[in-house]
N, C-alpha and C positions, 0 to 999 in steps of 0.2 A: 638261221643261213641257208641259203641255195646253194645244193652241190651242183656238179656237172651232170650228173643224171638227170637231174632236175631241168636244166635249161635244153637238155638234149628233148627230152619228154614236152617243154612247153615249143619248142619249134615244132616237133612233131604234129602236136594238134593245131598250131596256128597255119597246117598246113593241108587240114580237113577241111574240106568244103564247109561252110555253117550255112545252115540252112536258106532256104530263097525265100524272099518276099514279092511283093507285086512292086516295090520299088528297086530291086537288084538288078531290072531292065532299065529301069531309067538313069539308075547313078551311071555318071560320065567318068567320073575319074576313082581310081580302087581307094581304099580308106588305108590310111596308117596307122598301125597299133605299135605303139611304145611299149617297152617291158623294161622294167628299172633293174638290171643286173650288176650286181658287185663286181669289181678289177679281182685280178687275181690277189692281189696283197688281200683285198677285204677292206681295203679304208677306203677307197674312193668308189664311186656309182658308175654307171653310165647307161645310155639309153641303147637299147636295141629295136629299130626302128623295121620294122616287117608289112611289106606290101605281100598278098596273094600272087605268085605268078615272078616275084620280083627278088632281088638278091638282097640279103640282109645286110644293113648296115649300123655302126656303131657311133654313137655320138656324146660328145660330152666326156669332161672328168668330173663329176659333181662330188661336193662334201658329205654328201647324205641322201640318202634314199628319196625323202622329203624334197630335196632342192629340183632331183632329176624328174620326181612325180608334178613339179609345180613346173616346170620348162615345158616338159612333153604337152600339159594341160593346157598351158597359156598362149598368147599371141605367137612366142616363137616359136613353140612347136606346130603350130599350125601353119605356120609363114614356112617353115621347113617344109611339111609335108608337101604343099603347094610347089615350092621350088624344086624339090631334090625329085618328086614322083609325079612325073608330064606321062601320060600316055598318047 
């Protein structure tokens, strides 16, 4: 199980600059990174959506971690990223 300190560490690491590559200057939209995190009662899961330089948003109320991860990696997650994080 993830502890509160682990979530804070995850957020801090996500703020650090991830190495640059030749394509970073070409990329026009920031990449949304989803993290599956348990709710406070630990019976449900939700997604933490993070884009560097933007606010962190919480999505959904999923029954399992696998369900949350499937949503994030599927067409719904991609559509959410395009809709909610425009620069």
